[in-house]
N, C-alpha and C positions, 0 to 999 in steps of 0.2 A: 785218836791214838797213836802215839810217838814212835818214831823207828821204823816207820810202816813207806815203804817205798809209794812213790807216783802210782797210780792204778789207771791202766786204761783194758776196759771190757769191749770186744764186739759181738754181739747176737746177729748172727745170722740167718735166725728164725726159721721159715719154710722154705730156705733159698738154696740154691745151689746145687752141682753134679760134681761127679770126680772131676773131668775137666776142668771146670771153673774153681775148684778147691783146688786141684795143684796150679792153676794161674796164679793163684792169690797167694797160695805159700808160696812161690817161686816170687811172686814180688815180694812180701813181708821178708823172706831168708835172706835175698839180696840186699835188702834196705839198712841202712844205716840207722839205728835204735837206739834212742837213749836210752842205755843201761842202768840206769835208777828209775826208770820205768818198767813196772810190773805188767807183762801183756796175757792179756787171756781171750781167746776166740770161743765163742759158744756157736758148735757146730751142729746140725739135725743129728738125732740118736742113729741113723742107720750109718751116718759117715763120721761117727766117734774115730773108731778104727783108723781107719783112714788121715781125717783130718791130722791124728796122731802120728803117724807115720810121716808124714809130708813137711810138717811146718819143726823148723829147729827147736835142739829142746830148751832155748830160753825163751820159746813164745810157748805157753800151757794152754790148753783145750778144756774146755767145760759144756756138759750136758746142759740142756735148755727147760729139765723140769727129770724130778725122779718120783717114787713114789716113797710112803711112808714105813714098809717094809721089805723083807732082804727079798722074798718070795712069794710067790703064790697063784692061784686063779685073777689073776688083772691085767686083761688080754690089754695088750698095747702098750703097758706099762714099763720101765727100765728101773732096778734098782740101785741105790750107790754101789752094790759089790760088784755087780754088771760095771759099771761106768770105770770103777775104776781096775777092773779086768781088762780092760781097755788100752789103762795104762793113762787113764785121764784124773785129775786130781780138783777138779770143781762141778760145782755145777748151780746154775740158774734157779732160784726158784720165788715164787710170789710175784711174777711179772705181771704187768696188766692186761696183758693178752690172756694169760692165763686165770686171773682173777675175772674178766670181764667177757671172755667169747667163753671160755670153756667153766665158768663158775665156781671157781677153786674159792674156797671162805676160807677167813684167815686164818682158822684154827686148824684146817688142814695145812696149810702153808708152814705154820707151827710146828706141826707133828714132822712134816717132812725135813723143816729144817732140822729140827733133834735127831730124825733118825739119819740124815746126809751128814753131822759132825758126828755122831757117835761110830761112825764107821768109817770115817776119816777124811770126809771131803772137805774140801774150801767150799763155804757158799759164797755165792752173791745173792742177797737178798732183798727184791724189790718192796720200795710201797709208792704211793701219791696219791693223788686225788683227781678226780674228775672234773671239767667245766663246772657241771650244774655245782658238785661240791664245792668250788672254790667261791659260786656265785652266791653260793646262800650263806658263804662267812664260814664254811665248817672245817677247812683246810687242816686245822690242827686238830680237831676233834678224830677228821677222818684218819691220819696221820698218826697219832696217837695209838688209836684201837689197832691200825695194822702194824706199828712197831712193838705194842706191849706182847703181841701175839710172838712174834720173831725173839724179844729179848727175852722172855719167859723160858723159852727153850736154847738158850743160850750158857755154855758155863764158861767157855774159851774165844772171846773176841777175838782171838789173833788169827782164828781160819774163819771170818764174817768181813765181808765188806757190805754194809748197805748201801743202795743204790736209788736216789730218789730220781722218781717218774713222774714230770708233771704232765700227766694221761691227757690234758688239755691241748700240749705243745707238740703229742707227738703225732706226726703227719698231717697238720693241720696247715703248717708252713709258720704258725707260732713258734716264737723261742722264748723260753724261759730268759731272764733278765738276770744279772749276777744278783740284783735285789730281789728277785721272788726267787732265788734259792736257798738265801741264806737261813739260818736254821734257827726254826720257831722257836721263841723264846724256854718256852714249857717241855722243849723235847730234848734229850742229847744224841745227837745220830755222831757215829765211829767215824763213816764215811762217806761223803755224798757223791754220787757221780750222773754227770750230763754232757754239757756237750765241747766249747772250745778255749783259745789263746784267753781272752778275758776273764772266762770263767777260771781257767787254769790258774789264775793270778790272785784269786779269792782264797781270805784265809782258810775257810770253813768246807774248803773244795780242794782235794787229795786224789782227785780221781773222774773215770768218764766210763758210763756204760754206754755205748752209741748201735743203734741199729743197722740201716740200712748203708749208710756212710764207710760201716767197717769190710764192706766186701768189694770197695772200690780203693785205688791207689789215692787217694786222701788221706786214708785210716793213718797212713804213717807220718801225714803231718799231727792228726792228733794224739798220736803216741808220744811225739816228737817237741807236744806246745806246751809244757813244762821246760824244756832246755833253757 
């Protein structure tokens, strides 16, 4: 996609409290961030309002998931309308933990993408293969299936960031090399997000979606990796 800024998203996952969020917000607010990088912090749903109130306007906030309908008897879920009501513009959908811990299907993720976009949210849509799938040589098959359900529900790609997660590298100490995150020849990706400076120089990489590192001051170095 031409014209998009370099994108850095931080997924806080189920971490943080008001004290730590305020400290992190102060660190980010007072840092010299590359103005050519779009920054989004994914906060737990209970802290969306608080994170939005503490972070400077040039740093956006994302919810970490949402449901596929506006309201109803869906205990524990949040809707795009609720997210927007907190002043939040983005949502992370299809994260590997939502897929593999909470059992969300490709079809459900596609439905969530459609509803979020229809209601004006930007979507950070995640996809990626597990270790057994990589070792079985079916990476492209898995990634194609996941991204097809996303793509089939997108009309305006300007509101979407695709984030590639090599699930086999998350929390294992293994790092995906620049070669391993290059776009498979049979799949067109619009944005690929993963980890830091060497990756930022790759032609197919125009952003990162990071987890635990986004809770640390080092997140600033990641934001400025393209500078």
